[in-house]
N, C-alpha and C positions, 0 to 999 in steps of 0.2 A: 469154382469157376476157373476156366483155362483160357489163356490168350491164344491167338491164332497160331503162334509158334509152339504151342503145346505146354508152355510154362504156366504154373498157377499164378493168379493175381490175388492180392489182398489176403494171402494165406497167413494165419496167425503164427507168431513165433512160438516155437516149442519151448515149454517150460523146462529149465535145466536146474534141478535141485542143487547141484554142486555150485553152480554159478551164483544162485540166489543166496546160499549159505555164505559164500565168500564175500558177497556184497554186504550182507547183513553184518558180518563180523567187522569188515572194514568201516562200515557206517558207525557201528558202536564204538570202535576204537577211535576213529577220528572225532566223533561227537564227544567222547569223554575227554579227549585232548583239548578240544575247544572249550569245554566246560571248565577244565582245570586251569588251563594256561591262557585262555582268551583267544586262541587261534591255532592254526596248524603250523608246526615247526617253530624255529626260533625267530624272534622278531628281528627284522633287518636292522643293521647298524645305521644310525642316522649319518647324514653327510657331516663332515667336520666343520665346526664353526667356533668362534670365540666371541664372548660378550665384551663389547668395547665401550658400552655405556649402560649405566643402571640409573634410571630416573625414579621418581616417586611412583610413576604409574606404568613404566615400561622398561624393557631392556632392549638393547640394540645388538643383534647378532651379525657378525661378518662371516660369511661362509667361504670356505677354502682360503683361509687367510695366508697360508704359506705359498700359494701359487703366485702371489704378487698381483697387484691391481693396476699397476702403471699402464696407461694407455687403454684400459678397458672401460667401456661405458658403465656407469654406476646405476644399478637397478635396486631401488628400495621397495620391498614387498610388504604390504600391509594386510593382515588377516582380518576377518570379520570379528566383531566384538565377542560373539559367543562361540567362536571356534578357535582352537589352539593354533599357535604359529606353525605347528607341524603340518598344516595343510599345504605348505610350500615344499614339503619333503616327506611325503607319505611313504614312499618306497622307492628304491633305486630306479625301478622301471617306470615310475610315475612321479618324478620329482621335478618341480619347477626350478629349484636352485641348481640341480645337476644339469638340466637342459640348458639353462642360461650359462652356466660355467663352461660347459663343453662348446657352447656357441661363442664364447669370447667375452661374456659380460661378467661384471663384478657384482655379486649378489649380497644384499643386505636385507635383513628381515626385522621388522618391529615385532616384539614379543610382549603382549599385554599380560602374559602369565595367566594364572588361574585366580580370579578375584576372590573365590571362596577361601583360598589359602594365603592370600596376601593381606598384610596389615592395612586395614582401611579399604581393601579392594572393593567391598560391596557398597562403598560410599562414593565411588567415582562418578563424575558427571560427564556429559558430552564434551564439555570444555577440556576436561582432563585428558581425554583421548585425542582430541584434535591437537592440543598443544604438545602432546607426546610425539605425534607424527611430525609436527612442525620442528620440534627440537631434533628429532632424528634426521630430518632433511638437512638441517644446519650442520650436524655432526658429520654426516657422510660428505657433504660438500667440502667441509674443511679438511677432512681426511684425504679426499681424492683430488682436490683442487679443480673440480669440475662440477657443472650443474647436474642434478640428479633426475633420473627417470623414475617417477613415483608410480607404483602399480598397486592396485587394490582389488581384492575379490569381494564381491557382494557389499556388505556394509564397510569393509575395508576400503573399497573404492570411494564410498561416500566420505569416509574420513580423509582420503587423499584429496578429493575435490575441495572439501572444507578447509583443509590445511593450506592448499594452494590459494584459495580465495583469501584466507586469513593473511598469508604472506604476500598476496597480490603477485603471485607467480615468482617471487624472488628466489633464486637458487634452484629453480625447477626447469629441467630441459623439456620434459613432456609428461603427460599424464596418461595412464593406461588403466581402464576400468574393465573388470570382468563381471558381467551381470550386476552392475551397480545402478540401482534405480535412482532417478532424479524426480520424476513426476509421480508423487505418491497418491494422487487422486485420479490420474488418468484411467486406472483400471477399474474404478468404481463409477457406475452410472448413477451417481447420487449428488445432490447439491452439497457444496462444501460445508455448510453449517451442519448438515446431517452427519457427515463424516466426523466433524469436530465434536459433535454431541456424543457420538458413539465412542470416540476415543476418550472423551472425558469420563464416560461411564466405565470404560475398561480401566482407566487410571484409578478411579475410586475403588474398583474391585481389587486391583493389584495392591493398592495401599492397604486394604483391609486384610487380604489373604497372604500377600507376599511383599511385605514392606521393604525387605532387603533386596528385592529383585527376583529374577527367575533362576532357580538352581540349575546346575548342569544337566541333571537327569531330565528336567522339564524342557530345556532347550533341545536336547536330543529328541524327545518325544514330539515336541512341536515341529521340528524339521521333518520328521517322518510323517506326521499327520498332514503336512502340506501336500504330500503326494502319497496317500495311503495305499493306493492300488499298486504303484510301483514298489513301495516298501514291502508289501505282502508278496508280490511277485518275486522280488529278489530273495526273500527268505525261503520261499517254497523252492525256488531254483537251487539255492544253496543246500537245502535239506535233501533234495532229490539227487544231487551230485556229491553228497558227502562221502560216498564210498570211493569216489575218484579223486584222490589226493592230487594227482598230477594236473588234472583239469582245473582244480580250484586254486592251485598255488599262485598262478600269475596275478589273480585279483585279491589274494589273501591280505596283502598289506592295506589295500583300500577298504576292504570289508572290516578288518580289525579297527582301522581308524574311525570309520563311521559308526561302528557299533559301540565304541567305548572311549577312544582316545581323543576324538575330535572336539568334544564339547566342553565349554566352560560356562560359568554363570554369567548372567546379564545383570550388572549392578542396578539397584533400584533407581537412584538419581539419574543415571545415564538413560535408563529406560524411559523415565518420565520426560526427560529432555527430548529424546528422540520422538516419542509419541506426540508430545505437544508441539514442538517446533517443526519437525520434519514430516510427520504424518498428519496430525490434525490441521495444521496451518500450511503445510506444503511449502515450507520456506526454502527447500533446496531449489525449487523451480521459481518461486515468487521472489526470493531474496529476503534479507532481513533477519536471518537466524543470528543468534547472539552467542559469541564466543568471548569469554573473559570480558564481559561488559562492552564488547564491541560488536555493533551490527555488521554482518558480513554478507556478501553476495557472490555467487559464482560468476556473475558478470565481470568481476575483477580478474578472472582468469584470462591470460593472454597467451599462454604457452599452448602448443599443439596437443590435441586429445585424440586418443584411439580407444574405442569401446568395442568389446566383444559381446555379441548378442546371441544368446541361446535361442534358437528357433522354437524349441519346445520347453522353454524356461517358464514355468508357472509361478515361480517365486519372484522373479524380476522380469515381467513381460517386456517384449521388445519396445513398445512405445514408451514405457517408463524409462528404459535405458537410453533410448535415442533422444529423450528430452534434454539431454545435456546441451544439445545444439541451441535450444531456446533459452536455457538458463545461462549459457556462457556465449553470447553472440559475438564477442570480440575474439574468440579463439577459433582456429581452424580445426575442425573436428571430423573424424572419420570413423567408419564402422567396419567390422568384419563379422559376418554371420556364420554361425557354426550349427550344424544339425545335432544339437545336444541340449540337455537340460541344464539346470543351474550348476550342479556339482561337476558335470562333465566339461565345463568351460576351462577348468584349471587342473583337473585330475582325471586320468584315464586315457584310453587310446586316442580319442578325438583330440584331446589337448596335446598329446605328443605328436600327432600327425599335423595339426593345424595351428593350435594356439601358440605354442612356444617357438616353432619355426617362424611364424608371422611376427611375433614379438622381436625376435632377433633381426628380422628384415627391417622392422620399424626402427630399431636402434641403429642399424647400419645407415638407414636413410638419414637420420638426424645427426649422426656422428661423422659420416663420410660422404654424404650427399648422393647416395645411391637412390634408386627408384623406391617409391612407396611399396609396401607389401602387395603382392599380386592380388590378394583377396580384398584389399582395402578399397572402400568407396567413400566419397565425401558425403557427410551429412548435409543436406541441402536445407536452406532456410525455407520455412513454410511447408516442409514435408509432413505429411500426415500418415499415420499408421495406426489403425485401430481407433481408440477413443480420441476424439478431437479435443485438443487442449483448450480450444476457445469455448467449448461448450459450457464449461463450468462458469466462465466469466459471463457468458450470455445469460445463463440461468440466474445470476445475481440480479440482472436487470428485470427479469420476469418476476422474481420474488419481490423486488421493490415495488413493481407495479401492482402486484397483488396486495401487498401490505397497504398500499395507498387506498385501495378500494374498500378496505375493512372499515366498517362504521359509516359508510357513505350510501347505504341502501342500494349497493351494487353487488352484493355478494353473489347473487345468482349469475349475473353476467360475468363476474370475475371467474367463477368456477368454470363456466363454459369456455371462456378465453384460455384459462390455464389448461383445461383438458385438451383443447384444440392444439395448443402450442407444444405441450409436453407429452400428452397422451397418457398420463398416469394420474387419475383423479386422486389417488391415495396420497399424493404429495401435497394436496391442498392444505390439510391440517398442519403438516410439518412446516409449511411456508408461512402460514398465518401465525402460528404459535409464538415465534420470537417477537412479533410485533405487538401482540395483544397486551402484554403487561405494560409496555411503554405507553400505548394509547390509553389504557385504562388508568394508569397512574396520572397521566396528564389531564384526563377528563375529570378526575376526582380532586384535583388541586383546588383548595379554597384559600382565602387570604391568610388564615391562621395555620395552614399546613406547614410543618417544619420541612423546609427544603432549601438548600443553598450549596455553594461550591465546596465549602469546607466539609460539610456533612457527606456529600457525594464522594469526595476523595477518601474520607475516613472509611466509608462503607467498602470502597474498592480495596483499600489497604487491608481491611479485615478479611474480605472474601478471597482475595488473590494477592497476597503480599509480594510474591516473587514475580508476578507478571510485569512485563514492561509497560510503563506508563508513557514516557516520552523519550524520544531520541533526538540528540542535538550534537552537532559537530563530531559525529562519529562515535558517540558514547550512548549507552542504553542505561536508563534509570528506572528502577522498579517502583511499584506503588508504596512499598514500605519505606524505602529511602525518601521518596517524595513527601510522604506524610510526616516523617520525622523532621525533614527540613522545614516543612510548614510549621510544625509545633515549635521548633527552635526559633523561627522568625517571629512567631507570636510572642514568645518570651522576650525577644529583643524589642518588639514594639512596646510591650508593657514596661520594660526597663526605661524606654525613651519617653514614657508618659502618654502614649496613645490610649484612648479609652473608647468604649462602646459608643457608637453614634457619631463619632467625629469623622470629618472628611479629610482624607489623606491623599494628596496628589502623588501620583506615581509617574515619574518621568524616566522611562527606560526604553531602550531598543529591545527587539525580540531576543530573549535569553531565558534560561530556566528560572533565574531569580525574578524576572518580571511575572511569570506565572505563579511562582511560589509566594511572592509577596502579595499578589492580588488575592490568592486563596487564603493566605494568612490573615489579611485584613478582614475578609469575609468571615472567617472562623472567629475572629476576635469580636465581630459585631461592628467594626468601623466600616466606612464606605470609601472604597478606592475610587479616586477620580483619575481616570487613565488619560494622562496628558500626552500630547503629540509632540515628538521632537521636531516635526517639520513645520510647526506653527509657532509664532512668538509666544514665549512663556507668559509674559505679562498680560497679553491679550486674553489668554486662556484663563488666567487667574482672575481677570476682571469679570468674566462671565460665570466662573465656577470657583467661588472663594473656598479656601481650604484651611484646615487647622494645623496640618503638618505637611512637609514635603519630603518625599523619598526619591532619590535619583540613583542611577548606576554611576560607576566611577567616571565614565566618559562625559556625562552631562552634569556632574556634581558642581564643578566650579562655575559653570554658566548659571546653574540654578542658584548658587550662592550669591552671584552678582545681582540677580533679580529678586530673590526671596529674602535674602539676608541670612544671618546666623541660624544654626539649628537644622540645617539640611541633613537628613539621614542618608547614608550611603550604604548600598547593599550590592553584592556581586563582586566577582573577581577576587574573592578572599582566599585564604590559605597561606599566603606568605605575608610576612611583616611589611607594613606599608605606612607611610606618613601622608596624611591628607592635609589639605589646606586648613588654616584656622577657621573655625565656624562650621566645619563639617563633622558629623558624628559617624564614626565607622561602626556600623552594626555587626560587621563580621568579627570585630574584636570583643563582642559581648559573649561571655560564657553562659549559655542557657541554663546550665545546671546550677548556676549561682543566683538565678532569678526565681523568686517566690511569687507564684501567681496570686493575685488579690482575690478576696471573697466575692467581688462583683463579677468575676470572670465566669461566663457560662459558655463553653465552646459550642460552636455550630448552632446558635440559638435562633438564627434568622428564619423567618417564615415567608411564605409566598408573597404576601402583600407589602413587604418592606423593600426599600431600595437596596439593591445588591451592589451596584456600581454606577458610575457616571461616565459617559463618553463625551468627547468634544466633537460635535458635528460642524459641518460647514467649512468655509475656506476664506482666506483673506480677511476682510473686515466683517464677515458675516458668520462669526463663530457663535455657537450656542450649545448649552449643556443638554444632554439627552439622558434622562434618568431611566435606569433599567432595574426592574424589580427582580426578586428571586424567581417569581413566576415567569417573567419574560425570559430570563436566563434558562429556566427549565423547559419552557415551551420551545425555545430554539434548540436546546440540547436534545430533548426527546424527539422533536420534529425532525432534526437532522438525522438522528440515529434511525428513526423509523423510515424516513424517505429514502435513505441510502442503504437500508438494511445492514447497518453496521454491526459487527460482532467482534469478538476477541481475536479473530483471525485477520482482521483488517488493520492496515496501517494508513492513517490519514495524513496527508501532507499539507502543512500550513506554511505558506509563504507570506501571509498577511500579518502585519504588525499586531502584537497583542492589544495595542490601544485602539485597533480598528474593530468594528462590530463583527466582521467575519472571523477575525482571529479569536476573540474571547467568547463570542456567542455561538459561533458555528464550530470552529475547529476544537477549541478546548472543551466546550460544553458537550459537543457530540461525542468526542473521545471519552470523556469522563463517564457519561451516563451509559455508554455502550460497552466499555472495556476495550475499545479499539486502541491501538498504539498511536501516539501523536508524534509525528516527525516535524520538527520546526526548522525553518530556514531563515537566516537573517536577510537574505536578498534573493532575487530571482534572476537566473540567467540559464538558457537552455543547457549548456554543458554541465553546469553544476546540478541542474534539475535532474537530468537523466542519471548522473552518478548517484544522486540521492535516492531516486526511485528504485534503482537496483540495490543499493546498499541497504536501504531500509525495508525493501519489499512493499513499496507503496501500492495500495489498491484503490484508494480514493484521493483525488486531488481537488482541493478546494481553491476556487479562483474568485476574484472580484473583477468586475468590469471587463476591460479588454486585455487582461493579463495574458491569456492564452495566445494572443497574436504573436508573441515572441516565440512561442513554440512552433507555430505553423509557418512563420517566416524564416526560421532557422533551417540550415542545411540538414539533411537526414543524418541522424546519429545512429551508429550501429547498435547502441544500447537500446534504442526504441524498438528494435525487432523483438517480437514475442514479449512485449512489455507486460508487466503484471497489472496495469491500471484497468479497472473495470468501470470507473465512473469519474467524470469531471463534474463537480458540483459547485454551485455558487450562484451569484446573481449579477445581472448586467452584461452578459456576454452578447455582443452584437450578432445579429443573425448570420452575417457572412462568415464571421469567425466560427460560429457554431457549426455551420455546414462544413467548413474546412477541417475543424477538429474531428468531427464525426467520421469524415472520409479518411483522413490520414491515420488516425489512431484507432480505427476499428479493430476489435469489437467494442472498445470502450464507448460508453454512452454519455450524453450530457444530461444532467439533472439541474434545471434552472429553478432557483428560488426567488421569491419576492418576500421581504419581511420589513415591516416598519420597525424603527428603532424603539419607539415608545408604543405601548399598546401591544396587541397580539395578533396583528394582521399577518398571516402567513399563507402564501400560495406556493405550490410546487408543481412543476411539470415533470412527472416521473417517467413517462414513456418516451419522450423525445420525438414522438411522431409529428407533433406540430411545432416545427422549429420556429422559435420566436415567442411562443406563448409562455406565460408564467403559470399555466396549469390551473389547479383548483385549490380551494381552501383545505388546509391540513386539519384532519380531525384533532380536536383538542385545542385548537386555536380559537380566536374570537370569531363570532358570527360576523359576516361581512355583508355590506350592501353597497350598491352603486346608485348614488343619488343624481338625478337629472341636474345638470350644471350649465349655467350660462357662461360659455368659455370667454366671451368678450367682456362681460361685466364682472366676472369672477364672483358669482353668487348662485345660490340654489334657484332652479326654475320652480317657482311656487305654483301650487294649484289654487283654486278659488278659495279654499279654506285656509290658505297660508302655509300649509305643510308642503314639503318637497315630495316629489313623486319618485318612484324607483325606475331606473332606466329599463328600456326594452332591449332585447337582444340586438347587438350591433350598434347601440347608441353609446357614445362616449359620455362618461359621467365621473363624478368624484367618488373615490373609494373611501368608504367609512368602515371602521371597526367598532363593533359594539363595546361599550364601556360597562364593565361589571366589577364593581369594587369588591364584591364578595369573593371573587375568584383571584384577587390579588393583582388587579390591573391598576395602572396609574395613569392619570391624565392631569396635566396642569390646568386645562380648561376644556372639559368635554362639551360637545355640542348637544344641547338638550332640545327636545321637541322638534326633531327633524321630520319624522314621519307620523308621530302621534305624541300626545302630551307627555307620556311617561318615559319616553326613550332617552338614551344618552349614547353619544357616539364620539369616537376619536377621529379627527380629520387627518388622514395620511398625507394629504397634499398631492396625491397622485391621481391622474386621470386614466381610466381604464375603460374597456368595453368587454362584453362577454358574448361568445358566439353561441350558436344554437345547441352545441354539445355541452355547454356549461363551462368551457375553458375561458380563462381571463387573458387579456392582452393589454400590455401597457401602451398608452397613447402618448403620455408626456407627464411632466410635472406642471403644476399651475404656473410656476414662475418662468418656465421655458417656452410657453406658447408664443407663436408668431402672430402678432395682431395686425392682420392684413387689412386691405381696403374694404372687403366685404364680410370677412369672418376671421375668427381666431383659428390658427392652423396648428395642429399637433405635429411635432417634429419626428418622433420615433418611427412612425410608419414610413416617412420619406427616407430616413436613414436605412431602414430595413430593406427597402426596395433597392437603394443604391449599392449597399454592401453585398447584396445577393446577386444582383444582375451585372454589375460592372466587374469584369475579370481582372482589372488592374487596381481596383480600390482595396485598400487595406482597412483603414479606419475612417469613418465619415461622421461629421458633426454638422447638423443643420440648425441654423439660428436666424433670428430676425435682425435686419439692419434697416434703419430709417434713411431713405435717400434725402439729399439736400432739398429743402423746400417742401417736404411732405410730412404728414403726421402719421402715415401708415408704414408698417414694416413690410419688407419683402424678404423672401427666403434666400439665404446664402448658404452654400455648402463649403466646408473646409474638409479636405481629405489628404490622406497620405497614400503613397503607392506601395504595392507589394514589391518585394525585391525582384529585380530583373525585368520590371515592366515600365512602360511609359504611359503618360496620359494620352488617351485617344479622344480627341475633341468631337469627332464625328460620332463615335459610339456613344459618347456621353449624351449628345443631343438626341440621338435616336431612342435611347432607352428612357430618357427623361420624358420625351413626348409620348412614348408608348405606355409608360407605367403610371404617369402622374397627371392629375388634372392641371389646367393652366396655372391656377394660383398657387400650386404647390411646387412648381418647377423652379429650382434655384436660379435666380437672376444672375448670380455670379458664383463661380467655383474657384476656390483658392487651393492650389496644390502646394502643400507644405512638407517640409522634412519631418516635422513632428507636431502633434497637437498637444496643447497644455493638459496635463492629467493630474488628478488628485493622487494621494497616496493609495487610494483604492482603485486606481487605474480607470477612473471615469473622466470623461472630457469635461474640462472647466469651461462651460459655455459662457459664463460671465466674463471670462478673460477674452474670449473670441469676440463677444459683442462689444466689449470696450475697445478692442483693436479695430472694429469695423472691417475694413478691407486691407488693413495693414499699411505699411509705409509705401511711399511712391516707388521705392526701389524694389518692392515686391510685386509690382503690377505686372511684370513680365510673366509671373506664374499665376496670374488671375485671368480666368476665362469668363466670357460674357455670353449670355443668351441673347444674341442680336436678332433683330427682325430680318426675315427673308434669308437667313443663313442656314446651311445644312449642318453646321458644326458650331460648337462654342468657339468664340474668337478672342484673340488677345488684343487689348487696346491699351496703349501706353498714354501717359499724360496725367496720371493722378486719379485719385478716388472720385472726387467730385465731378470732374470732366467725364469720367467713364459713366457715372450714374446718369448724368444729364443727357449725354449725346447717344448713349447706346441703350440704356435701360429705360429711356423716357416713355416708351410705350406702356 
């Protein structure tokens, strides 16, 4: 074929035998040289450096030491774990240290060496590597007299982030990451527990096949298999050009490096740490990874961060790298995008053109105040790229909802719901599977089934000894250590004469020793009586007699004054101390010197036996509440199931251990699920968010109105992209619930209801009906709502004398079926309620059930307002006011008897949200629109605070006793006056106000 100008087009090139022979000879010669010497020509000389530090797990190189470092910004470069330190100096034309040196920086490199060739190198842990980087930072800072710019490639960047978090940015000028992922789950469209399960399976395979880790040849092969097409293309391209030595020479250093010199082994313990903490449980993003027994969070990073993002990086996808913004919300973070893959970020032409010039601009910006690098853009809060990081958290809620439906004759509906929401029916079995063993074990419990706290801890310690059990005051404690501590305390109790079946008072604030001693007594077969430091000790001992008393050091002398000699003291040990006469220091007992008696049978408790005693009530109305091992297990398995708890979760407990939520929900739920338990001695928003980030909290357990303190506090930067997926607990007011759901979305609220005695358990898992306590938990007791005469406080009997069951929407008494064969306890069960053979436990709570089968609390029997025409439940009134009034924070409605009357009228006491004022007109309008006449508060008291129990519930008994407060408080009391459009203030005292204003 010819073109119009007469020249031929697409004509084949003529074969030249001489040229072909020359190329063949050159190919053979060059190929032989590569085979014999590993590459073409002599290997380039490395840049000069000296080793200035040799630690147990690293060496610190200082490049170009003779040039002088005075006045130069210090850059510490960290390589990935399975790649040699030479990645920073591959060849003169592609060397990071050369580029930095020429640009005026002082280059230092962490060298982890080759683990296969180092003594103990294959036994290194993640902690070893992070501490090595931290040590190097301190050395460079001391040597240069200035803060250090820490830079890491791939996993080296992850080490840099972790070391900065561990040091809380001390000594660090800035962080630079090159293709360093933070969100390890974002690239997988799978629920977190599926990822964790897969990683666990891989870990077992690695333990069986490669217990010492991944050898260097395997790391090279693995890197190549991550992008096999590109690997094959590069090798074909090299082979096709092997005849052209001049064309291959510029990239020969990089090729030689990647083919043989780059790779080092990945130590087995470090691999297990990385896979478990960073991959399975995603703790780089979530927080709570453990370094040297310290929980650490990237949220503690406050220095500036620059990340380099490879637009075609398949090993560290852009969303995973950009997630540093969510993980470190207190740091100013920026990104630079490069049209390159993973390796091209730091080596090759793109890195020489873009990466290292930009790094030098970054150093100039921070050292001399120049402009940011031209290519740098700020990482913006809430930015989404690719996988939505909130998706995983939202899926947890869906999984919990599905788990709830198991066993409730709703499987078909649940499957349809799940398919509609997620679109992949195949996930159905994977979501149900983790919950079935829990529900099955709970359903099979009988009174003689061996189950107790001590046994559960022992099982965990045997299955996962190195897993973290609890976190407290910045330290992590694993199951093995916790179990050994419990065994030692058991021996201490035996030495002090405690026997099986005896009652032991435990007077302690929240601390590890409080948990350990409770479990130890349970293991011994004694019964811990969890005494409350906030209530008079003698009053508690009057209602719950004990055989021994154990106290922490802070309460020991007060206990001695009430109980007398022989008070046992535990906690705060380690150093020599002298206690007051009459106190017995259990920390001074050497457990190895205690011989266990023949009667001792560890963990012998069964479901039907009493596990512990709680002290319920307040003031002069204290009472013991006996909790069986079955009740403890019901709460633990129920909590774990309802919240879909797993080993990747960290649950936050700010309730005292002596409170039902602390011991029955937090401790029990964590123990039976393997979740980590983070304990706090007190609750305040600033401390809370620090703890959430440090421990990687995913589930927060609350009681009553606790969460008001969070929604009333100013926004905290640490709450951005928080890791919390659930707030779970009981008694959250409806208004607070709505505010929590809005402010901390996508976190959901899971509201429980549980009786202390018996096994009445209700759970609202979906959160769709705000204020509802949901439905009965599978495995709990069967429930019934009995028709109840609210005014007379008795059953509404039928003609045959039996009570009837309530209709939908009718308020009645909640009863839990009593079944002694299943290990339930009742001091005085009600018999013959609906038929002659039945037996029920009275919860004392009034509820109603809607047409969907969801339960709603109306009140307790003792808190009803006995009005002129009927008894009025208070909780529905409170729900209306907290939801509708934009200024109301916490509301309590109670009954007060006016002078000269026998009937009560409703009174509301409320606190205001920060920055708001009481709107008397809005109050009147909403009350008249939402409530029938006899439910409208006659008076509204606006107070600075309402009296609360230790469980953050309003003490209505105190409010009723105060009636309308003192005369001096009348200015903040507003009245529902006749013919007024607003609530009005009337001075002159309580009685005058009632008679003249509320007389109607």
